[in-house]
Phi, psi and omega in degrees: 000136179273126180285142176264012178265146171252136184245126174239137171253129181249109178243164182202160169050059179292320186045055192295337178268012176093141177261307169225174184300328180264011180234038181238123181277148182287164176302320179296325177295318178292325177295317178296323178297314179300318179298317182294318179294319181299321184289347175277356177052054179287149170280336181202138169252125178251129180247116186263050166099168185050053171299331185228174169258324187243014186295331180290344178253329187229108187297334182297333178287327174294321175297324177297318178295319179296323179298318178297312182296320177298327183291340177292326175083022177228167180294142178218158177230129183243142174241131179286142171261182182297336178277343179264329182211096184304131187279344182202172181281358175301132185281122176223150180300141176068016177233139176231111180287135180251105180276064184221161174302155183312313186294345179262358178290155179300320181300313181292326177299326182275318188255352171046060178219167180275167179296333175239117183246128181239138176227147167259127186222104183058232185275000186237160168257139180243127180235128174251137186231130175256119184244133167241154181300131184084354180047056180293345184264357180070028182296322182292325175295318177297322177298312181297323176295317180294321178295320180295330182269349184290128185279342185210211180298148186235139171248122180250139179233135176215186182269315190266136176298148175285332178216159183297148187260352178223149181265354179219167178074192188300326184280355176289343181235352185259132179178237187272337189297333180279354189235308181228061186296330182268350188250324184295324179304321177291321175302312180297320179299317180298314181294316182293334182265006181243097188301333183283352174281113186255337181221135167242115179258137185213183178218231172078320190263359179053048177204141179271135179205155174224125180206158177273134172266315171223174177301337182251358185232122177252144173251132176233121175257144180257159178284187179264103190304320181272301185276346179106161352295130188283084188224149172214170182248139173252123179249126174248119193241131169239181178293339184268320185201172176242118175265134182240146183222129177279131187237141176277138179243195192275340188273196182297142182284341181231152172237307179274132178203176175066219188292345178293343190263354180052041176088359180288156176293125185301321182294313180294325181295319182279320189258345180078167181271337182259119183249341179205158180171193182222149174238121180291137178255347179267153180303138181206149176274348179262177180297142180280343187264124178233126180230155180297144177265000000 
C-alpha cells in the first residue's frame, strides 16, 4: 500500500567537528545516527544550522558535515548557522565573517545552493533560508518570491528562533539579537503576515520547544544533535495536518545544566514540555497548534 503521508526529519546543531572536548561524538556514534535516521524513511531531512563549529573558518569541516548527510542516503536541505556562515563582522569565537558574495562563501562552495531554497514536498512547500545581518545575499527577496509561488501550506526553516524559547535561565536572553538584530525583525514580519506559513522550524539554542507565534504559525526548535540535547523532530504530514514527535538521538541527553538554568528542571529545560502534537494545515479561524493536555 502506498502511504499518503510525507515524512520530514528536522535536525539541528550537529557541531560535527566537536564543540568542546567532552561534546564530540565518536565516528561510530555518527554512523549509528545515520542508520537511525535512514530507517525512518524520510522524504527529506532538514538541518537548521550549525552543522559545524569551525566551518565558517575551515571549509574542510563543512565537507565533513556533507559527508555525514550524504551517508544517510536521502534527500536533505541545509540551512547555515552562525558557525557555518558567520552572520556579521562582529568578532566571535569560532566564527570568520566572509565579506564576499554568497556564491563565494565557504558554505555555498560546499553545498551549492541559493540563500533561499524552495521545494514542493507532497502537500506542502518547504523553504529554507540563510540569513546574514543586513541581508547582503538577498535571502528575504528570495523568500518572498518563494512564498508568492507556493501553491499551498508552507513550512519555513531557518537557524535563529523568532522568539525566545525559555522564560528563565540563559535562554531567556539568548537568541537572534546577538547575531542578526537588524534583519530578523523583517523576516519575522514576512512570516507573520503570510497566512499559509504554518510552521517555522529552527535551531541555535540547543533546546527543544514548541510555541505559537500567531494563531496560524507555530515555531518548533530542535535540540543539538551532536553536543546535546541529542534530540530531533519527526514530522508526519498529510493534506490536513502535520503531526510532530520529539525523538531521542545518539548523543548526550542534556546540554544546558547547572547555574545556567536559574533553578529550572534540566530535563524540561532541554527537552521542553511539549513532545508531540499537531499543526493544522488547512485554513481555520482557531489556533493551528494542537497539543495533548
